[in-house]
N, C-alpha and C positions, 0 to 999 in steps of 0.2 A: 486691175483693182487699185484704187487709190488708198493709201495708208497715211493716217495722221497720227503723229505722236502727240498726245494730249499734254498741254502745258498751259500755264496761266495766260500767256500772250496769244495762244492759238485757240483757246476754248470757245470764244464767241464765234469765230469763223467755223470751227468744227461743228458747233451746234447748228449754225445757219446752213452749212452744206449738208449736214445729216438730214435735216428736215426737208431740204430740197430734193435729195435722193429719194426719200420716202414718198414725197408727193408725186414724184415722177414714176413711181412703181418699182423702185430699186430695193435691194437688200443691203442692209448694213450690219456689221458686227460691232458690239460695244460692250464695255465693262459695266457690270452691275456690282452690288455689294457682295454677291456670292460668286458667280462665275461670269464668263462672257456670254452674251445672248445674241441671237439673230433677230433683227427687226424688219418688219414691213408694215405698211399702213393697214389698219384693221379691216378696211372696206375695199381694198384693192384686190379683186379676185385673181388676176393674173399673177400678182406678186405672191399671194398666198399659195397658189398652185405651184409656182416655181420654188418656193421655200420648202414645201412638202417634198417635192422631187429631189431637191438638193440634199435634204437630210435623210432621204429614203425612209420617211416616217410612215408608220402604218396608219391607214386612214381612220382607224378606230380611236386613235390618240388625238385628243384636242390640243390646241396650242394656246398657252397662256398669254395674257396681255398685261402691259403696264400702262398706268395712267398718271397724269401729273396732278390731279385733283379729283375730289369726290364728285364734282359736278359732271365729270365725264361718264360716270356710271349710268346716267340717263341714256347714253347712246348704246349701251351694250347689255344692260340688266333690266329684266322685267320686274319693276318695283312692285307692281300689283301682285304678281305671283309670290314675291318674297314676303310681302305683308301677309298674304294668305297662309303662309307656312307657320306664322306665329313666332318667328325667330328674328324679326327685324331688330328688336332691341339687342339681341346677342350680336348681330352684325355690327350695330353701332358701337357696342362696347369694344369689340375686337378692333375695329377701325380706329377708334379713339386711342386705344392702347398701343397698337402695333404698327400702324401706318404713320409715316413712311417706315418701311422695314421689310424683312424677309418673311412675310406672311402672305401667302396666296389664299384668297377666298373663292370658293365655288358658289356662284350665284345662279338663279334661274335666268337663262339667256333671253334677251329680247327677241321677239319674233323677227325673222328675216336676217338674223346674223349668219354669217357664212358658215357652212358646214365644216370648213377647214378649222374653224374656231370652236365649234361645239361637238363635232364628230358624232352626231345623232344622240347625244346625251341630254340635250335640252339645258345644258349648263355652260357657263363661261367662267374661266379661271382668270382672276385679275388681282393686281396689287399696286400700291404706290411704293416704288422701290425706296430703299434707304439711301443715305447720302452716297452719291456716286454719279458718274456721268449719266447713267440711265435715268436718274431722277431729274437732272437738269434737261435732258433730252425730252422726256415726257412732258415737262412743264413748258418747254419751248414749243413743242409741236402743237399742243392743244388738241390732240386726238389720240385714241388708244393705239398702241404699237405692240406687235408681238415681241415676246422676250423668251422664246424657246431657246434652250441651251445650244451653244455654238459647237455642236459636234454631230457627226452622222449618228443615226440611231444605232445603239449598241456599243458606241465608243465612249470613253470617259469624257466628262464635261471639260471645257477649256478654261484654265485659270490664267493663261498667258496668250498674248496676241500672236506670238510665233506659232503656237499650237493651232490657233484658229487659221492662220495662213497656210499651215501644212495641210489642214483638213480640207480647206475650200479654195485656196489660191484665187484665181481670177473668176471663180464662180459667184463671188459676191462683189458688190460695187464699191463698198467703202468699209475700211477697217479702222476703227478708232482704238489706238494703242494707248491704254492707260496704265501699262505695266501690269505686274501680277495683281490679281484680285485677292481679297482677304478671305473669301469664302472657302470653307472646307466642306460645307454641307449646302444643299439647295434650300430653297424656301420651304417652310412647313406649309402644308395645304390643309385647310379646313373646309369641309363641305357644308354650305348653308342652304342647299337647295331643298332639303327635306324638313321634317318636323323637328329634328334634333341636330344641333351642330355635332359634327364628328370629324376627327382627324383622319385623313386618308393618305397622307404622306408625312413621315417623320423628316424633320429638317432642322434648320438653324435655330428655330425657337422651340425649346423643349416642351413636351406635353404638360409637365407640371406647371410651367409658367402660364400656359394658356388656361389650364384648369383653375387658376386663381381668379379668372374672370368669367369663365363659363364652365359648365360641367359636361364635357363631351363624353360620348360613349367610348368604350375601349377602342384603341387604335385598330384600324384596318388598313393594311398597306396597299396602296394603289399608286403606281408610278405614272406620272403624267409628263 
């Protein structure tokens, strides 16, 4: 495993090398504004399979994605299905207010998207991350990247690169060490796949703050 300590003079190289690893089907670990995440290219089947096995993740659990701009939604979201739900306007309001940031939105998935990403749910989880290496990576890559938490299933999420290394060691290809992350909570998840927006995971953005912009039904906890 290659490990980069992120700093101003190495950032451009770290981004370039990270994208190269992803394009070759590798796995990287990187800091987000919440915790460290594990990234592979969204349409690389073998990398997605390897990541699932590495995390020992149950197949019924989908893997969230990060993107660097809304134009990338065209690659992963069924905009027709979203429009048919009647909540496209709510989606736009939430994206306008909370992206970039720790809000993950569940959209109707585009046909043909990997089952490792949708897990037979017909939905895809996606966000534009807040200010962090993750945001710069997603912008540089120009394609969606997984951002599943950098921990084996059932273990606490990683807020430090040393913890990521202890969890995975040489099982990942590149570790971007940005020091401790700021997050104490994961991203909040809002489901936009049905007729009414609903919060399905409590997280960094409080329910009350989201309710100022939409009127979600009461919380239903679902860990993704």
